[in-house]
N, C-alpha and C positions, 0 to 999 in steps of 0.2 A: 517285324520283318524277319525273313529267314536268314539264319546265320551260316549254316553249313552248306556245302556245295550241293549235296543231295536234296536238301530242303528247298534251295533256290530252283533246282531243276523241277522238283515236284510242283512248286508254285507255278512255274511257267507252263508245265504240262496241263495243270488244272485249268489255267486260264484259256488255253487253246481248246480244250475239251468243252469248256463252258460255252465258248463262242460257237463251236460247231453244233452243240446240242440246241442252243438258242436259235440258230439258223434253221435247223430241221423243224422245230416246233413252229417257228414263224412261217415257214413255207407251207406247212400243213394248214395253218389258219388262213393263209392267203388263198390257198386252193379251195378251201371250204367256202370262203366269201365269194370267190369267183363263181363257184357252182350255184350258190344261193342267188346271186345277182342274175345269172343266166336263167334260172328257173322263174324268177320274178318278172324279168323283162321279156323273156321268150326269145332272147337273142343268143346265138352261139349253139354249139353242139353239146347238148346236155349229157348225152351218154358218154362222150369223150371226157368231159369235165368231171363226171362222176367217177369214171375209171381212174383218172389222175388223182383225185382227192382220196379215194379209198386206198389206192396204192400207197400214197404218202402217209395216210393214217396207219396202215399196217406197218410201214417202215418205222415210224416213230414209236409205235407200241413194241415192235420187235427189239428196238434198242433200249427199251425200258424208260423212255422219256415221258410216256403217258401210260396209265394203267390199261390193262387189256379190256376191262369192262368199259372204260371210257371210249376206247377205240370202237368196240362193238356198238355202243350207244350212238356214237357219232355216225357210223356207217348206216345204222338202222334209220336214223333220222333223215339222212340224205336220201336213202332209198325210198322212204315214204314220200319225201318231197318230189322225187323224180316220178313216182307212180301216180301222183295226183293229176 
C-alpha cells in the first residue's frame, strides 16, 4: 500500500482513470453489439446505430484505449455489414 501522501493520491487518481477508461471501452462494445443485432434482425435504424458506434470507436481510439488499427478494422467491418 502507498505510504506517502502523493502516492495515496496517485493510487486514487489511477483508480478513477481506470474506471473511466473501462466504461468507455464497454460503451464501445455495447454499441457495436447493438449495431450487429440491428443488422441481423432488421430492426432499428441501422444508419444511426452505425454512426453512434463509429463515433464511439473514434473516441476510444483518440484516447489511446484501443489501437488506431483496431479502430479502423472495427469500423471497416461494421461498414461492410451495413452495406450487405
